[in-house]
Structure formats: structure tokens, C-alpha cells
C-alpha positions in Angstrom: 0.0 0.0 0.0 2.8 2.4 0.9 4.5 1.6 -2.4 1.3 2.4 -4.3 0.9 5.8 -2.5 4.5 6.6 -3.1 4.3 5.7 -6.8 1.1 7.7 -7.3 2.7 10.7 -5.5 5.8 10.5 -7.6 3.7 10.3 -10.8 1.7 13.3 -9.8 4.8 15.3 -9.0 6.4 14.4 -12.4 3.2 15.1 -14.2 3.0 18.6 -12.5 6.6 19.3 -13.4 6.1 18.3 -17.0 3.0 20.4 -17.5 4.0 23.5 -15.5 4.6 26.4 -17.8 7.9 28.2 -17.6 7.6 31.5 -15.9 8.4 34.0 -17.2 8.0 32.4 -20.6 11.2 31.2 -22.3 13.3 34.0 -23.8 11.5 36.7 -21.8 13.4 38.6 -19.1 11.5 39.9 -16.0 14.2 42.5 -15.3 14.3 45.8 -17.2 17.7 46.6 -15.8 19.3 43.4 -17.1 17.4 43.5 -20.4 18.4 47.1 -21.1 22.0 46.3 -20.5 21.8 43.3 -22.8 20.0 45.3 -25.5 22.7 48.0 -25.3 25.5 45.4 -25.5 24.0 43.5 -28.4 22.5 46.6 -30.3 19.0 45.2 -30.2 15.6 46.6 -29.6 14.1 46.4 -26.2 10.5 45.1 -26.3 8.5 45.7 -23.1 5.4 43.5 -22.7 2.9 44.8 -20.1 0.6 41.9 -19.7 -2.0 40.3 -17.4 -0.9 36.7 -18.1 -3.6 34.9 -16.3 -6.7 37.1 -16.9 -6.3 39.3 -20.0 -7.9 37.7 -23.0 -6.1 40.1 -25.5 -2.8 39.3 -23.8 -3.4 35.6 -24.3 -4.3 36.2 -28.0 -1.1 38.2 -28.5 0.9 35.5 -26.8 -0.7 32.7 -28.8 -1.0 34.4 -32.2 2.3 36.2 -32.2 4.8 35.8 -29.3 4.6 31.9 -29.3 5.2 31.5 -33.0 8.4 30.4 -34.6 8.4 33.5 -36.8 8.3 35.9 -33.8 10.8 33.8 -31.8 13.3 33.9 -34.7 12.8 37.6 -35.2 13.2 38.3 -31.5 16.4 36.2 -31.3 18.0 38.3 -33.9 16.5 41.7 -33.2 15.1 42.2 -29.6 15.5 41.6 -25.9 12.1 40.7 -24.5 10.9 42.1 -21.2 8.0 40.4 -19.4 6.1 42.9 -17.1 3.3 40.9 -15.7 0.3 41.9 -13.6 -1.2 38.5 -12.8 -4.2 37.9 -10.5 -3.5 34.3 -9.5 0.3 34.0 -9.8 2.4 35.4 -7.0 5.4 37.5 -8.0 8.2 38.7 -5.7 7.7 42.0 -4.0 10.6 43.5 -6.0 9.1 42.2 -9.3 5.7 43.7 -8.5 7.3 47.0 -7.5 9.4 47.2 -10.7 6.4 46.4 -12.8 4.2 49.0 -11.1 6.9 51.6 -11.3 7.3 51.1 -15.0 3.5 51.0 -15.5 3.2 54.4 -13.8 6.3 56.0 -15.4 5.2 55.0 -18.9 1.6 55.8 -18.3 0.4 52.3 -19.2 -3.4 52.1 -18.8 -4.4 48.9 -20.6 -3.2 45.4 -21.5 -1.5 44.3 -23.4 0.7 47.3 -23.8 3.9 46.9 -25.9 6.7 49.4 -25.8 9.5 49.1 -28.4 12.7 51.0 -27.6 16.0 51.0 -29.4 19.2 49.9 -27.6 19.7 53.5 -26.3 16.2 53.7 -24.8 14.8 55.8 -27.6 11.0 55.1 -27.8 10.1 53.8 -31.2 6.5 52.4 -30.9 3.7 52.0 -28.3 1.2 49.4 -29.4 -0.9 46.5 -28.2 -2.7 43.6 -29.7 -3.0 43.7 -33.5 -4.9 41.2 -35.7 -3.1 39.4 -38.5 -0.7 37.1 -36.9 3.1 37.1 -36.4 4.1 38.2 -39.8 2.0 41.3 -39.8 3.0 42.1 -36.1 6.7 41.9 -36.9 6.2 44.3 -39.9 4.3 46.6 -37.5 7.2 46.5 -35.0 9.8 47.1 -37.8 8.0 49.8 -39.8 5.6 51.9 -37.6 7.1 54.6 -35.5 6.0 57.2 -32.9 5.7 60.7 -34.2 7.7 62.6 -31.6 10.1 65.6 -31.7 13.8 65.1 -31.2 13.8 67.1 -28.0 11.1 64.9 -26.6 13.1 61.8 -27.4 16.2 63.3 -25.8 14.2 64.2 -22.7 12.6 60.8 -22.5 16.0 59.0 -22.7 17.4 61.1 -19.9 14.4 60.6 -17.7 14.3 56.8 -18.5 18.0 56.3 -17.6 17.6 58.3 -14.4 14.4 56.3 -13.5 16.3 53.0 -14.1 19.2 54.1 -11.9 17.1 55.7 -9.1 14.2 53.3 -8.8 14.8 50.0 -10.7 18.4 49.1 -10.0 18.0 49.1 -6.2 15.2 46.6 -6.6 17.7 44.1 -8.0 15.1 42.0 -9.9 17.0 39.1 -11.4 16.4 37.3 -14.7 
């Protein structure tokens, strides 16, 4: 009897481990500080994904129709560092992770989900977007071709403020990938 209970327990644990999803999703970094450093070193875009992973239907659609596709994963491997800024209702995040995400949400004025911010490797804002119909090919073209219409002095001011924000508020949180 003990062997049967032990065997069943072992099988349940193995089953859970095999079906548990990776968090954050593979190739997504939960730390803006580390991701920004990587983007700068590699000369890649920085893609910030503000999401409600376990409650937001549009976030799920964006994940399933774009972010989980081979086309997007290949594009991201070559072009972007992905940052996962989650606001789940069921999953617990560390206090520092929740604080980082909330600070960024407030700093960038994010009001809805999903909100996608595309920055260059020097933190120049290029695009603010969300869910777009059409699948991964259309979404990648959107990320590569559409740009914000902002003045050079606004860009310069944003970059200074963003870098100061990261140093002052995010680095001390020490959110790790």
C-alpha cells in the first residue's frame, strides 16, 4: 500500500513538473535593468510587454498568435531583448518584481493590457502598441515599420528621464532574470 501511494505521489509530481509552464515564458526577461544592459551590449531593440498573463484575453491572444510563434521567436532572437512585465491575478510575484512592474507602468503611463513598448538599444522610444490582428508576420512588420511621431527634444528628454528612472528606482530593486 505504501509503495502504491509513493508511486502515485511520484507520478503526480512528475506530471506537474512536465505540465507546469515556464515563468516567465522562455526568452522573456523579467528584469528591465538586465534587459536594457543586454540590448545595449547587443545593439538590439528592447520590447516591453505589459501583460495580465492569467486574466487578460487580449494578452493571451497576442501571446498565442504572435509571441509563441516560430516567426516571432526567430525575429526576436536576432532583433530584440524581450521584457515580461506581468500583472497576474493568480500567480504570485516577488515584491521587487511587483514593484518594478508597477513603477514602470506608472512611469510610462500604461493604462491597458497588453501594452507593448518598443525602444531602441539606447532607450529611444520607437513604438507603443498593443494587440494587432493578423498574426506574427503582420505584427513583426508593424514593429519594424511603424514609429511614434515625436520631436527630437522629446526623445532626448525621455531618454534622460528613463535612464535616471532606471538608476534611481529600478536598480535598487535588484530584480533578477
